[in-house]
C-alpha positions, 0 to 999 in steps of 0.5 A: 385536183386536192381542193375539187376533192377536198370539196367532193369528200365535204359534200358527201360527210354533210349528205350522209349527216342530213340522211341520217338525220332524215333517216330519224325523221320517221311516221306511219302511214295509215295504208300500210302496218305502223310499224312500216316507216316512211322517212326520205333518208334516202333523198340525199344519197340519190342527190349524191348518185347523180352529182357524183356516181353511183358508188358515192350515192352507195357509200351515203347508204352505208354512211349514215347507217353506220351512224345510225347502229350506234341507236340502233334497236335492232342488232343492225338486221333495220340498218342492214336492210335500209343499207340492202334498199337505198344502194339499189335506189341509189347505185341503179339511177345514179350508173344510168345517169353517169351513162345518160347524163341528161334530164330524161336520164335522170328521170329514168334513173329514177323510176329504175332506181325506185323499181330496183330499191321496191324489187330488192325489199321483198325478198330482204323483207321475206329472208331478213326483216321480218322473221328477224321481227317476228322472234322478237315481237312474236317469240317467232310466230309469224302469223301475228305480223300476217295480222296486222296486214289482214287488218287493212286486207283480209286477202293478205293471209300470208307473208309474200302476199302481204310482202306485194300488197302493201311493201313492194307498192310502199317502196315503189311509191316512197322512191316516186316520192324522192325522186320528184323531190330531188329532180326539182332541186336537183339542177341547182343544187348542181350550179351550187356545188359546180360554184362553190370554189370556183372563185378562189380557182 
């Protein structure tokens, strides 16, 4: 039992470190303003949620953001938002998979987790992230941010419309992309994890 606990903690630590590295590898997409970056740092968190449970998946989200605080450029606001979205994603997916431990349960968990992340992104961006960014980069003028959305879609003439048209679908697609990768490799990783240390027992 002690060996299993050490193995579990070690894997969570590795996944957290990987999540931090993936958090640094971010890039813009042409369908959304350039300040909204795409990264795949939720991938290790989803793996942890499937391997161990929702709490462990959320723990990976927390640890990667605590590490990222050492190089933050947003006074912790970006890390807070990233944690809330990642926790909604990994926590929801892991909870469903825990009670429906099948391929269809994993698939359902991924879909629900992606939807949860997209839903949570709306209030987080509306009340936390964008007010901070407006103060930091636009001297409190939210219209500066809205204008960047309007340059892509003229109908995005309010922050709420901008978030609903761009950010919410963006996070849904991001969750689906991460889910596809995890669903393709999870089985092999699960077998590998179970085999570690088994020869010594």
